[in-house]
mmCIF file of the protein (N, C-alpha, C, O) and its ligand, coordinates in Angstrom:
data_MODEL
# 
_entry.id   MODEL 
# 
loop_
_entity.id 
_entity.type 
_entity.pdbx_number_of_molecules 
1 polymer     1 
2 non-polymer 1 
# 
_entity_poly.entity_id                      1 
_entity_poly.type                           'polypeptide(L)' 
_entity_poly.nstd_linkage                   no 
_entity_poly.nstd_monomer                   no 
_entity_poly.pdbx_seq_one_letter_code       MVKNTNETNKELYQCEECGFHYVEKEWAEKCEAWCKEHKSCNLEITAHAEENK 
_entity_poly.pdbx_seq_one_letter_code_can   MVKNTNETNKELYQCEECGFHYVEKEWAEKCEAWCKEHKSCNLEITAHAEENK 
_entity_poly.pdbx_strand_id                 A 
# 
loop_
_entity_poly_seq.entity_id 
_entity_poly_seq.num 
_entity_poly_seq.mon_id 
_entity_poly_seq.hetero 
1 1  MET n 
1 2  VAL n 
1 3  LYS n 
1 4  ASN n 
1 5  THR n 
1 6  ASN n 
1 7  GLU n 
1 8  THR n 
1 9  ASN n 
1 10 LYS n 
1 11 GLU n 
1 12 LEU n 
1 13 TYR n 
1 14 GLN n 
1 15 CYS n 
1 16 GLU n 
1 17 GLU n 
1 18 CYS n 
1 19 GLY n 
1 20 PHE n 
1 21 HIS n 
1 22 TYR n 
1 23 VAL n 
1 24 GLU n 
1 25 LYS n 
1 26 GLU n 
1 27 TRP n 
1 28 ALA n 
1 29 GLU n 
1 30 LYS n 
1 31 CYS n 
1 32 GLU n 
1 33 ALA n 
1 34 TRP n 
1 35 CYS n 
1 36 LYS n 
1 37 GLU n 
1 38 HIS n 
1 39 LYS n 
1 40 SER n 
1 41 CYS n 
1 42 ASN n 
1 43 LEU n 
1 44 GLU n 
1 45 ILE n 
1 46 THR n 
1 47 ALA n 
1 48 HIS n 
1 49 ALA n 
1 50 GLU n 
1 51 GLU n 
1 52 ASN n 
1 53 LYS n 
# 
loop_
_struct_asym.id 
_struct_asym.entity_id 
A 1 
B 2 
# 
loop_
_chem_comp.id 
_chem_comp.type 
_chem_comp.mon_nstd_flag 
ALA 'L-peptide linking' y 
ASN 'L-peptide linking' y 
CYS 'L-peptide linking' y 
GLN 'L-peptide linking' y 
GLU 'L-peptide linking' y 
GLY 'peptide linking'   y 
HIS 'L-peptide linking' y 
ILE 'L-peptide linking' y 
LEU 'L-peptide linking' y 
LYS 'L-peptide linking' y 
MET 'L-peptide linking' y 
PHE 'L-peptide linking' y 
SER 'L-peptide linking' y 
THR 'L-peptide linking' y 
TRP 'L-peptide linking' y 
TYR 'L-peptide linking' y 
VAL 'L-peptide linking' y 
ZN  non-polymer         . 
# 
_pdbx_entity_nonpoly.entity_id   2 
_pdbx_entity_nonpoly.name        ? 
_pdbx_entity_nonpoly.comp_id     ZN 
# 
_pdbx_nonpoly_scheme.asym_id         B 
_pdbx_nonpoly_scheme.entity_id       2 
_pdbx_nonpoly_scheme.mon_id          ZN 
_pdbx_nonpoly_scheme.ndb_seq_num     1 
_pdbx_nonpoly_scheme.pdb_seq_num     101 
_pdbx_nonpoly_scheme.auth_seq_num    101 
_pdbx_nonpoly_scheme.pdb_mon_id      ZN 
_pdbx_nonpoly_scheme.auth_mon_id     ZN 
_pdbx_nonpoly_scheme.pdb_strand_id   A 
_pdbx_nonpoly_scheme.pdb_ins_code    . 
# 
loop_
_atom_site.group_PDB 
_atom_site.id 
_atom_site.type_symbol 
_atom_site.label_atom_id 
_atom_site.label_alt_id 
_atom_site.label_comp_id 
_atom_site.label_asym_id 
_atom_site.label_entity_id 
_atom_site.label_seq_id 
_atom_site.pdbx_PDB_ins_code 
_atom_site.Cartn_x 
_atom_site.Cartn_y 
_atom_site.Cartn_z 
_atom_site.occupancy 
_atom_site.B_iso_or_equiv 
_atom_site.pdbx_formal_charge 
_atom_site.auth_seq_id 
_atom_site.auth_comp_id 
_atom_site.auth_asym_id 
_atom_site.auth_atom_id 
_atom_site.pdbx_PDB_model_num 
ATOM   1   N  N  . MET A 1 1  ? 42.837 46.906 163.462 1.00 0.00 ? 1   MET A N  1 
ATOM   2   C  CA . MET A 1 1  ? 44.251 46.942 163.787 1.00 0.00 ? 1   MET A CA 1 
ATOM   3   C  C  . MET A 1 1  ? 44.449 47.397 165.220 1.00 0.00 ? 1   MET A C  1 
ATOM   4   O  O  . MET A 1 1  ? 43.851 48.376 165.668 1.00 0.00 ? 1   MET A O  1 
ATOM   5   N  N  . VAL A 1 2  ? 45.286 46.681 165.919 1.00 0.00 ? 2   VAL A N  1 
ATOM   6   C  CA . VAL A 1 2  ? 45.518 46.978 167.316 1.00 0.00 ? 2   VAL A CA 1 
ATOM   7   C  C  . VAL A 1 2  ? 46.975 47.436 167.510 1.00 0.00 ? 2   VAL A C  1 
ATOM   8   O  O  . VAL A 1 2  ? 47.914 46.840 166.983 1.00 0.00 ? 2   VAL A O  1 
ATOM   9   N  N  . LYS A 1 3  ? 47.119 48.508 168.281 1.00 0.00 ? 3   LYS A N  1 
ATOM   10  C  CA . LYS A 1 3  ? 48.471 48.997 168.570 1.00 0.00 ? 3   LYS A CA 1 
ATOM   11  C  C  . LYS A 1 3  ? 48.831 48.525 169.976 1.00 0.00 ? 3   LYS A C  1 
ATOM   12  O  O  . LYS A 1 3  ? 48.089 48.768 170.928 1.00 0.00 ? 3   LYS A O  1 
ATOM   13  N  N  . ASN A 1 4  ? 49.959 47.858 170.097 1.00 0.00 ? 4   ASN A N  1 
ATOM   14  C  CA . ASN A 1 4  ? 50.386 47.449 171.415 1.00 0.00 ? 4   ASN A CA 1 
ATOM   15  C  C  . ASN A 1 4  ? 51.900 47.418 171.480 1.00 0.00 ? 4   ASN A C  1 
ATOM   16  O  O  . ASN A 1 4  ? 52.571 47.766 170.508 1.00 0.00 ? 4   ASN A O  1 
ATOM   17  N  N  . THR A 1 5  ? 52.434 47.015 172.590 1.00 0.00 ? 5   THR A N  1 
ATOM   18  C  CA . THR A 1 5  ? 53.889 46.988 172.744 1.00 0.00 ? 5   THR A CA 1 
ATOM   19  C  C  . THR A 1 5  ? 54.337 45.586 173.112 1.00 0.00 ? 5   THR A C  1 
ATOM   20  O  O  . THR A 1 5  ? 53.594 44.827 173.736 1.00 0.00 ? 5   THR A O  1 
ATOM   21  N  N  . ASN A 1 6  ? 55.542 45.254 172.727 1.00 0.00 ? 6   ASN A N  1 
ATOM   22  C  CA . ASN A 1 6  ? 56.080 43.943 173.082 1.00 0.00 ? 6   ASN A CA 1 
ATOM   23  C  C  . ASN A 1 6  ? 56.836 44.037 174.392 1.00 0.00 ? 6   ASN A C  1 
ATOM   24  O  O  . ASN A 1 6  ? 56.785 45.062 175.072 1.00 0.00 ? 6   ASN A O  1 
ATOM   25  N  N  . GLU A 1 7  ? 57.535 42.976 174.747 1.00 0.00 ? 7   GLU A N  1 
ATOM   26  C  CA . GLU A 1 7  ? 58.219 42.904 176.036 1.00 0.00 ? 7   GLU A CA 1 
ATOM   27  C  C  . GLU A 1 7  ? 59.327 43.947 176.193 1.00 0.00 ? 7   GLU A C  1 
ATOM   28  O  O  . GLU A 1 7  ? 59.701 44.294 177.313 1.00 0.00 ? 7   GLU A O  1 
ATOM   29  N  N  . THR A 1 8  ? 59.847 44.441 175.078 1.00 0.00 ? 8   THR A N  1 
ATOM   30  C  CA . THR A 1 8  ? 60.885 45.475 175.182 1.00 0.00 ? 8   THR A CA 1 
ATOM   31  C  C  . THR A 1 8  ? 60.305 46.875 174.968 1.00 0.00 ? 8   THR A C  1 
ATOM   32  O  O  . THR A 1 8  ? 61.030 47.838 174.720 1.00 0.00 ? 8   THR A O  1 
ATOM   33  N  N  . ASN A 1 9  ? 58.979 46.957 175.073 1.00 0.00 ? 9   ASN A N  1 
ATOM   34  C  CA . ASN A 1 9  ? 58.275 48.232 174.991 1.00 0.00 ? 9   ASN A CA 1 
ATOM   35  C  C  . ASN A 1 9  ? 58.308 48.868 173.588 1.00 0.00 ? 9   ASN A C  1 
ATOM   36  O  O  . ASN A 1 9  ? 58.085 50.068 173.425 1.00 0.00 ? 9   ASN A O  1 
ATOM   37  N  N  . LYS A 1 10 ? 58.583 48.056 172.621 1.00 0.00 ? 10  LYS A N  1 
ATOM   38  C  CA . LYS A 1 10 ? 58.589 48.558 171.241 1.00 0.00 ? 10  LYS A CA 1 
ATOM   39  C  C  . LYS A 1 10 ? 57.136 48.575 170.757 1.00 0.00 ? 10  LYS A C  1 
ATOM   40  O  O  . LYS A 1 10 ? 56.386 47.626 170.980 1.00 0.00 ? 10  LYS A O  1 
ATOM   41  N  N  . GLU A 1 11 ? 56.757 49.657 170.099 1.00 0.00 ? 11  GLU A N  1 
ATOM   42  C  CA . GLU A 1 11 ? 55.395 49.759 169.605 1.00 0.00 ? 11  GLU A CA 1 
ATOM   43  C  C  . GLU A 1 11 ? 55.205 48.883 168.374 1.00 0.00 ? 11  GLU A C  1 
ATOM   44  O  O  . GLU A 1 11 ? 55.991 48.919 167.427 1.00 0.00 ? 11  GLU A O  1 
ATOM   45  N  N  . LEU A 1 12 ? 54.156 48.110 168.418 1.00 0.00 ? 12  LEU A N  1 
ATOM   46  C  CA . LEU A 1 12 ? 53.854 47.214 167.316 1.00 0.00 ? 12  LEU A CA 1 
ATOM   47  C  C  . LEU A 1 12 ? 52.395 47.322 166.942 1.00 0.00 ? 12  LEU A C  1 
ATOM   48  O  O  . LEU A 1 12 ? 51.535 47.609 167.774 1.00 0.00 ? 12  LEU A O  1 
ATOM   49  N  N  . TYR A 1 13 ? 52.139 47.086 165.680 1.00 0.00 ? 13  TYR A N  1 
ATOM   50  C  CA . TYR A 1 13 ? 50.756 47.083 165.199 1.00 0.00 ? 13  TYR A CA 1 
ATOM   51  C  C  . TYR A 1 13 ? 50.383 45.655 164.870 1.00 0.00 ? 13  TYR A C  1 
ATOM   52  O  O  . TYR A 1 13 ? 51.113 44.946 164.178 1.00 0.00 ? 13  TYR A O  1 
ATOM   53  N  N  . GLN A 1 14 ? 49.223 45.241 165.382 1.00 0.00 ? 14  GLN A N  1 
ATOM   54  C  CA . GLN A 1 14 ? 48.803 43.861 165.164 1.00 0.00 ? 14  GLN A CA 1 
ATOM   55  C  C  . GLN A 1 14 ? 47.641 43.783 164.186 1.00 0.00 ? 14  GLN A C  1 
ATOM   56  O  O  . GLN A 1 14 ? 46.662 44.522 164.290 1.00 0.00 ? 14  GLN A O  1 
ATOM   57  N  N  . CYS A 1 15 ? 47.776 42.878 163.245 1.00 0.00 ? 15  CYS A N  1 
ATOM   58  C  CA . CYS A 1 15 ? 46.674 42.597 162.337 1.00 0.00 ? 15  CYS A CA 1 
ATOM   59  C  C  . CYS A 1 15 ? 45.624 41.819 163.121 1.00 0.00 ? 15  CYS A C  1 
ATOM   60  O  O  . CYS A 1 15 ? 45.911 40.766 163.690 1.00 0.00 ? 15  CYS A O  1 
ATOM   61  N  N  . GLU A 1 16 ? 44.415 42.347 163.143 1.00 0.00 ? 16  GLU A N  1 
ATOM   62  C  CA . GLU A 1 16 ? 43.365 41.689 163.934 1.00 0.00 ? 16  GLU A CA 1 
ATOM   63  C  C  . GLU A 1 16 ? 42.887 40.389 163.314 1.00 0.00 ? 16  GLU A C  1 
ATOM   64  O  O  . GLU A 1 16 ? 42.284 39.554 163.989 1.00 0.00 ? 16  GLU A O  1 
ATOM   65  N  N  . GLU A 1 17 ? 43.155 40.224 162.053 1.00 0.00 ? 17  GLU A N  1 
ATOM   66  C  CA . GLU A 1 17 ? 42.703 39.010 161.362 1.00 0.00 ? 17  GLU A CA 1 
ATOM   67  C  C  . GLU A 1 17 ? 43.612 37.817 161.622 1.00 0.00 ? 17  GLU A C  1 
ATOM   68  O  O  . GLU A 1 17 ? 43.143 36.738 161.984 1.00 0.00 ? 17  GLU A O  1 
ATOM   69  N  N  . CYS A 1 18 ? 44.904 38.013 161.437 1.00 0.00 ? 18  CYS A N  1 
ATOM   70  C  CA . CYS A 1 18 ? 45.822 36.881 161.574 1.00 0.00 ? 18  CYS A CA 1 
ATOM   71  C  C  . CYS A 1 18 ? 46.686 36.942 162.824 1.00 0.00 ? 18  CYS A C  1 
ATOM   72  O  O  . CYS A 1 18 ? 47.293 35.945 163.215 1.00 0.00 ? 18  CYS A O  1 
ATOM   73  N  N  . GLY A 1 19 ? 46.741 38.122 163.456 1.00 0.00 ? 19  GLY A N  1 
ATOM   74  C  CA . GLY A 1 19 ? 47.471 38.219 164.717 1.00 0.00 ? 19  GLY A CA 1 
ATOM   75  C  C  . GLY A 1 19 ? 48.946 38.544 164.605 1.00 0.00 ? 19  GLY A C  1 
ATOM   76  O  O  . GLY A 1 19 ? 49.625 38.670 165.625 1.00 0.00 ? 19  GLY A O  1 
ATOM   77  N  N  . PHE A 1 20 ? 49.458 38.682 163.396 1.00 0.00 ? 20  PHE A N  1 
ATOM   78  C  CA . PHE A 1 20 ? 50.865 39.021 163.232 1.00 0.00 ? 20  PHE A CA 1 
ATOM   79  C  C  . PHE A 1 20 ? 51.124 40.475 163.666 1.00 0.00 ? 20  PHE A C  1 
ATOM   80  O  O  . PHE A 1 20 ? 50.249 41.336 163.570 1.00 0.00 ? 20  PHE A O  1 
ATOM   81  N  N  . HIS A 1 21 ? 52.346 40.715 164.144 1.00 0.00 ? 21  HIS A N  1 
ATOM   82  C  CA . HIS A 1 21 ? 52.730 42.049 164.592 1.00 0.00 ? 21  HIS A CA 1 
ATOM   83  C  C  . HIS A 1 21 ? 53.687 42.721 163.633 1.00 0.00 ? 21  HIS A C  1 
ATOM   84  O  O  . HIS A 1 21 ? 54.586 42.081 163.086 1.00 0.00 ? 21  HIS A O  1 
ATOM   85  N  N  . TYR A 1 22 ? 53.494 44.009 163.430 1.00 0.00 ? 22  TYR A N  1 
ATOM   86  C  CA . TYR A 1 22 ? 54.351 44.787 162.528 1.00 0.00 ? 22  TYR A CA 1 
ATOM   87  C  C  . TYR A 1 22 ? 54.844 46.042 163.216 1.00 0.00 ? 22  TYR A C  1 
ATOM   88  O  O  . TYR A 1 22 ? 54.136 46.668 164.004 1.00 0.00 ? 22  TYR A O  1 
ATOM   89  N  N  . VAL A 1 23 ? 56.096 46.397 162.891 1.00 0.00 ? 23  VAL A N  1 
ATOM   90  C  CA . VAL A 1 23 ? 56.660 47.651 163.412 1.00 0.00 ? 23  VAL A CA 1 
ATOM   91  C  C  . VAL A 1 23 ? 56.027 48.823 162.688 1.00 0.00 ? 23  VAL A C  1 
ATOM   92  O  O  . VAL A 1 23 ? 55.733 49.859 163.285 1.00 0.00 ? 23  VAL A O  1 
ATOM   93  N  N  . GLU A 1 24 ? 55.819 48.638 161.376 1.00 0.00 ? 24  GLU A N  1 
ATOM   94  C  CA . GLU A 1 24 ? 55.235 49.716 160.574 1.00 0.00 ? 24  GLU A CA 1 
ATOM   95  C  C  . GLU A 1 24 ? 53.747 49.547 160.421 1.00 0.00 ? 24  GLU A C  1 
ATOM   96  O  O  . GLU A 1 24 ? 53.243 48.482 160.064 1.00 0.00 ? 24  GLU A O  1 
ATOM   97  N  N  . LYS A 1 25 ? 53.056 50.646 160.706 1.00 0.00 ? 25  LYS A N  1 
ATOM   98  C  CA . LYS A 1 25 ? 51.601 50.668 160.622 1.00 0.00 ? 25  LYS A CA 1 
ATOM   99  C  C  . LYS A 1 25 ? 51.136 50.308 159.217 1.00 0.00 ? 25  LYS A C  1 
ATOM   100 O  O  . LYS A 1 25 ? 50.119 49.641 159.030 1.00 0.00 ? 25  LYS A O  1 
ATOM   101 N  N  . GLU A 1 26 ? 51.900 50.764 158.245 1.00 0.00 ? 26  GLU A N  1 
ATOM   102 C  CA . GLU A 1 26 ? 51.562 50.513 156.843 1.00 0.00 ? 26  GLU A CA 1 
ATOM   103 C  C  . GLU A 1 26 ? 51.408 49.016 156.552 1.00 0.00 ? 26  GLU A C  1 
ATOM   104 O  O  . GLU A 1 26 ? 50.462 48.597 155.884 1.00 0.00 ? 26  GLU A O  1 
ATOM   105 N  N  . TRP A 1 27 ? 52.341 48.229 157.057 1.00 0.00 ? 27  TRP A N  1 
ATOM   106 C  CA . TRP A 1 27 ? 52.299 46.793 156.816 1.00 0.00 ? 27  TRP A CA 1 
ATOM   107 C  C  . TRP A 1 27 ? 51.123 46.146 157.516 1.00 0.00 ? 27  TRP A C  1 
ATOM   108 O  O  . TRP A 1 27 ? 50.475 45.247 156.980 1.00 0.00 ? 27  TRP A O  1 
ATOM   109 N  N  . ALA A 1 28 ? 50.863 46.612 158.708 1.00 0.00 ? 28  ALA A N  1 
ATOM   110 C  CA . ALA A 1 28 ? 49.731 46.051 159.468 1.00 0.00 ? 28  ALA A CA 1 
ATOM   111 C  C  . ALA A 1 28 ? 48.419 46.354 158.744 1.00 0.00 ? 28  ALA A C  1 
ATOM   112 O  O  . ALA A 1 28 ? 47.511 45.524 158.703 1.00 0.00 ? 28  ALA A O  1 
ATOM   113 N  N  . GLU A 1 29 ? 48.338 47.545 158.180 1.00 0.00 ? 29  GLU A N  1 
ATOM   114 C  CA . GLU A 1 29 ? 47.120 47.912 157.423 1.00 0.00 ? 29  GLU A CA 1 
ATOM   115 C  C  . GLU A 1 29 ? 46.994 47.069 156.164 1.00 0.00 ? 29  GLU A C  1 
ATOM   116 O  O  . GLU A 1 29 ? 45.904 46.611 155.820 1.00 0.00 ? 29  GLU A O  1 
ATOM   117 N  N  . LYS A 1 30 ? 48.108 46.866 155.482 1.00 0.00 ? 30  LYS A N  1 
ATOM   118 C  CA . LYS A 1 30 ? 48.096 46.054 154.268 1.00 0.00 ? 30  LYS A CA 1 
ATOM   119 C  C  . LYS A 1 30 ? 47.713 44.636 154.598 1.00 0.00 ? 30  LYS A C  1 
ATOM   120 O  O  . LYS A 1 30 ? 46.901 44.020 153.908 1.00 0.00 ? 30  LYS A O  1 
ATOM   121 N  N  . CYS A 1 31 ? 48.302 44.120 155.660 1.00 0.00 ? 31  CYS A N  1 
ATOM   122 C  CA . CYS A 1 31 ? 48.033 42.749 156.068 1.00 0.00 ? 31  CYS A CA 1 
ATOM   123 C  C  . CYS A 1 31 ? 46.563 42.569 156.396 1.00 0.00 ? 31  CYS A C  1 
ATOM   124 O  O  . CYS A 1 31 ? 45.929 41.617 155.942 1.00 0.00 ? 31  CYS A O  1 
ATOM   125 N  N  . GLU A 1 32 ? 46.027 43.483 157.185 1.00 0.00 ? 32  GLU A N  1 
ATOM   126 C  CA . GLU A 1 32 ? 44.631 43.360 157.595 1.00 0.00 ? 32  GLU A CA 1 
ATOM   127 C  C  . GLU A 1 32 ? 43.686 43.452 156.384 1.00 0.00 ? 32  GLU A C  1 
ATOM   128 O  O  . GLU A 1 32 ? 42.711 42.707 156.286 1.00 0.00 ? 32  GLU A O  1 
ATOM   129 N  N  . ALA A 1 33 ? 43.992 44.367 155.482 1.00 0.00 ? 33  ALA A N  1 
ATOM   130 C  CA . ALA A 1 33 ? 43.155 44.501 154.279 1.00 0.00 ? 33  ALA A CA 1 
ATOM   131 C  C  . ALA A 1 33 ? 43.175 43.220 153.471 1.00 0.00 ? 33  ALA A C  1 
ATOM   132 O  O  . ALA A 1 33 ? 42.149 42.754 152.976 1.00 0.00 ? 33  ALA A O  1 
ATOM   133 N  N  . TRP A 1 34 ? 44.378 42.661 153.348 1.00 0.00 ? 34  TRP A N  1 
ATOM   134 C  CA . TRP A 1 34 ? 44.523 41.419 152.583 1.00 0.00 ? 34  TRP A CA 1 
ATOM   135 C  C  . TRP A 1 34 ? 43.814 40.264 153.288 1.00 0.00 ? 34  TRP A C  1 
ATOM   136 O  O  . TRP A 1 34 ? 43.068 39.512 152.660 1.00 0.00 ? 34  TRP A O  1 
ATOM   137 N  N  . CYS A 1 35 ? 44.043 40.127 154.572 1.00 0.00 ? 35  CYS A N  1 
ATOM   138 C  CA . CYS A 1 35 ? 43.466 39.028 155.345 1.00 0.00 ? 35  CYS A CA 1 
ATOM   139 C  C  . CYS A 1 35 ? 41.939 39.056 155.297 1.00 0.00 ? 35  CYS A C  1 
ATOM   140 O  O  . CYS A 1 35 ? 41.293 38.013 155.187 1.00 0.00 ? 35  CYS A O  1 
ATOM   141 N  N  . LYS A 1 36 ? 41.375 40.249 155.381 1.00 0.00 ? 36  LYS A N  1 
ATOM   142 C  CA . LYS A 1 36 ? 39.924 40.370 155.379 1.00 0.00 ? 36  LYS A CA 1 
ATOM   143 C  C  . LYS A 1 36 ? 39.353 39.974 154.020 1.00 0.00 ? 36  LYS A C  1 
ATOM   144 O  O  . LYS A 1 36 ? 38.321 39.309 153.933 1.00 0.00 ? 36  LYS A O  1 
ATOM   145 N  N  . GLU A 1 37 ? 40.034 40.389 152.981 1.00 0.00 ? 37  GLU A N  1 
ATOM   146 C  CA . GLU A 1 37 ? 39.538 40.141 151.640 1.00 0.00 ? 37  GLU A CA 1 
ATOM   147 C  C  . GLU A 1 37 ? 39.736 38.689 151.209 1.00 0.00 ? 37  GLU A C  1 
ATOM   148 O  O  . GLU A 1 37 ? 38.847 38.077 150.617 1.00 0.00 ? 37  GLU A O  1 
ATOM   149 N  N  . HIS A 1 38 ? 40.916 38.150 151.515 1.00 0.00 ? 38  HIS A N  1 
ATOM   150 C  CA . HIS A 1 38 ? 41.257 36.825 150.998 1.00 0.00 ? 38  HIS A CA 1 
ATOM   151 C  C  . HIS A 1 38 ? 41.103 35.701 152.019 1.00 0.00 ? 38  HIS A C  1 
ATOM   152 O  O  . HIS A 1 38 ? 41.198 34.523 151.674 1.00 0.00 ? 38  HIS A O  1 
ATOM   153 N  N  . LYS A 1 39 ? 40.870 36.064 153.256 1.00 0.00 ? 39  LYS A N  1 
ATOM   154 C  CA . LYS A 1 39 ? 40.763 35.073 154.340 1.00 0.00 ? 39  LYS A CA 1 
ATOM   155 C  C  . LYS A 1 39 ? 41.990 34.185 154.401 1.00 0.00 ? 39  LYS A C  1 
ATOM   156 O  O  . LYS A 1 39 ? 41.906 33.021 154.793 1.00 0.00 ? 39  LYS A O  1 
ATOM   157 N  N  . SER A 1 40 ? 43.130 34.738 154.011 1.00 0.00 ? 40  SER A N  1 
ATOM   158 C  CA . SER A 1 40 ? 44.401 34.044 154.134 1.00 0.00 ? 40  SER A CA 1 
ATOM   159 C  C  . SER A 1 40 ? 45.490 35.102 154.158 1.00 0.00 ? 40  SER A C  1 
ATOM   160 O  O  . SER A 1 40 ? 45.223 36.282 153.926 1.00 0.00 ? 40  SER A O  1 
ATOM   161 N  N  . CYS A 1 41 ? 46.715 34.683 154.438 1.00 0.00 ? 41  CYS A N  1 
ATOM   162 C  CA . CYS A 1 41 ? 47.809 35.653 154.510 1.00 0.00 ? 41  CYS A CA 1 
ATOM   163 C  C  . CYS A 1 41 ? 48.587 35.740 153.205 1.00 0.00 ? 41  CYS A C  1 
ATOM   164 O  O  . CYS A 1 41 ? 48.704 34.765 152.463 1.00 0.00 ? 41  CYS A O  1 
ATOM   165 N  N  . ASN A 1 42 ? 49.107 36.918 152.949 1.00 0.00 ? 42  ASN A N  1 
ATOM   166 C  CA . ASN A 1 42 ? 49.997 37.127 151.817 1.00 0.00 ? 42  ASN A CA 1 
ATOM   167 C  C  . ASN A 1 42 ? 51.430 36.992 152.343 1.00 0.00 ? 42  ASN A C  1 
ATOM   168 O  O  . ASN A 1 42 ? 51.869 37.774 153.186 1.00 0.00 ? 42  ASN A O  1 
ATOM   169 N  N  . LEU A 1 43 ? 52.141 36.002 151.838 1.00 0.00 ? 43  LEU A N  1 
ATOM   170 C  CA . LEU A 1 43 ? 53.488 35.731 152.330 1.00 0.00 ? 43  LEU A CA 1 
ATOM   171 C  C  . LEU A 1 43 ? 54.428 36.913 152.160 1.00 0.00 ? 43  LEU A C  1 
ATOM   172 O  O  . LEU A 1 43 ? 55.332 37.109 152.972 1.00 0.00 ? 43  LEU A O  1 
ATOM   173 N  N  . GLU A 1 44 ? 54.224 37.699 151.114 1.00 0.00 ? 44  GLU A N  1 
ATOM   174 C  CA . GLU A 1 44 ? 55.082 38.865 150.897 1.00 0.00 ? 44  GLU A CA 1 
ATOM   175 C  C  . GLU A 1 44 ? 54.834 39.927 151.975 1.00 0.00 ? 44  GLU A C  1 
ATOM   176 O  O  . GLU A 1 44 ? 55.731 40.704 152.301 1.00 0.00 ? 44  GLU A O  1 
ATOM   177 N  N  . ILE A 1 45 ? 53.646 39.957 152.510 1.00 0.00 ? 45  ILE A N  1 
ATOM   178 C  CA . ILE A 1 45 ? 53.330 40.910 153.580 1.00 0.00 ? 45  ILE A CA 1 
ATOM   179 C  C  . ILE A 1 45 ? 53.767 40.343 154.929 1.00 0.00 ? 45  ILE A C  1 
ATOM   180 O  O  . ILE A 1 45 ? 54.409 41.040 155.715 1.00 0.00 ? 45  ILE A O  1 
ATOM   181 N  N  . THR A 1 46 ? 53.432 39.115 155.195 1.00 0.00 ? 46  THR A N  1 
ATOM   182 C  CA . THR A 1 46 ? 53.773 38.541 156.502 1.00 0.00 ? 46  THR A CA 1 
ATOM   183 C  C  . THR A 1 46 ? 55.278 38.364 156.671 1.00 0.00 ? 46  THR A C  1 
ATOM   184 O  O  . THR A 1 46 ? 55.761 38.173 157.788 1.00 0.00 ? 46  THR A O  1 
ATOM   185 N  N  . ALA A 1 47 ? 56.015 38.426 155.572 1.00 0.00 ? 47  ALA A N  1 
ATOM   186 C  CA . ALA A 1 47 ? 57.491 38.354 155.672 1.00 0.00 ? 47  ALA A CA 1 
ATOM   187 C  C  . ALA A 1 47 ? 58.018 39.556 156.473 1.00 0.00 ? 47  ALA A C  1 
ATOM   188 O  O  . ALA A 1 47 ? 59.118 39.507 157.024 1.00 0.00 ? 47  ALA A O  1 
ATOM   189 N  N  . HIS A 1 48 ? 57.230 40.624 156.531 1.00 0.00 ? 48  HIS A N  1 
ATOM   190 C  CA . HIS A 1 48 ? 57.639 41.814 157.265 1.00 0.00 ? 48  HIS A CA 1 
ATOM   191 C  C  . HIS A 1 48 ? 57.199 41.767 158.732 1.00 0.00 ? 48  HIS A C  1 
ATOM   192 O  O  . HIS A 1 48 ? 57.527 42.669 159.503 1.00 0.00 ? 48  HIS A O  1 
ATOM   193 N  N  . ALA A 1 49 ? 56.475 40.746 159.114 1.00 0.00 ? 49  ALA A N  1 
ATOM   194 C  CA . ALA A 1 49 ? 56.004 40.635 160.480 1.00 0.00 ? 49  ALA A CA 1 
ATOM   195 C  C  . ALA A 1 49 ? 57.155 40.334 161.443 1.00 0.00 ? 49  ALA A C  1 
ATOM   196 O  O  . ALA A 1 49 ? 58.129 39.676 161.078 1.00 0.00 ? 49  ALA A O  1 
ATOM   197 N  N  . GLU A 1 50 ? 57.027 40.817 162.656 1.00 0.00 ? 50  GLU A N  1 
ATOM   198 C  CA . GLU A 1 50 ? 58.041 40.565 163.685 1.00 0.00 ? 50  GLU A CA 1 
ATOM   199 C  C  . GLU A 1 50 ? 58.268 39.058 163.878 1.00 0.00 ? 50  GLU A C  1 
ATOM   200 O  O  . GLU A 1 50 ? 59.395 38.611 164.094 1.00 0.00 ? 50  GLU A O  1 
ATOM   201 N  N  . GLU A 1 51 ? 57.192 38.300 163.797 1.00 0.00 ? 51  GLU A N  1 
ATOM   202 C  CA . GLU A 1 51 ? 57.249 36.850 164.002 1.00 0.00 ? 51  GLU A CA 1 
ATOM   203 C  C  . GLU A 1 51 ? 58.117 36.164 162.949 1.00 0.00 ? 51  GLU A C  1 
ATOM   204 O  O  . GLU A 1 51 ? 58.645 35.080 163.193 1.00 0.00 ? 51  GLU A O  1 
ATOM   205 N  N  . ASN A 1 52 ? 58.267 36.781 161.794 1.00 0.00 ? 52  ASN A N  1 
ATOM   206 C  CA . ASN A 1 52 ? 58.994 36.134 160.708 1.00 0.00 ? 52  ASN A CA 1 
ATOM   207 C  C  . ASN A 1 52 ? 60.355 36.752 160.435 1.00 0.00 ? 52  ASN A C  1 
ATOM   208 O  O  . ASN A 1 52 ? 60.943 36.538 159.375 1.00 0.00 ? 52  ASN A O  1 
ATOM   209 N  N  . LYS A 1 53 ? 60.847 37.514 161.390 1.00 0.00 ? 53  LYS A N  1 
ATOM   210 C  CA . LYS A 1 53 ? 62.144 38.127 161.189 1.00 0.00 ? 53  LYS A CA 1 
ATOM   211 C  C  . LYS A 1 53 ? 63.279 37.235 161.688 1.00 0.00 ? 53  LYS A C  1 
ATOM   212 O  O  . LYS A 1 53 ? 64.448 37.611 161.590 1.00 0.00 ? 53  LYS A O  1 
HETATM 213 ZN ZN . ZN  B 2 .  ? 46.954 39.691 158.700 1.00 0.00 2 101 ZN  A ZN 1 
# 
């Protein structure tokens, strides 16, 4: 999991597996755990990603 900031300096956590960004660390951790195990994304998790808002 990578912590970085977007263009408005908001802190975001990135799933290293799929690249989606999350405001909450918890979601990024869940996403990464899921992505690693299933080699695919969980739509219920990625729904919380910044990209899907
Ligand atoms: Zn992911």
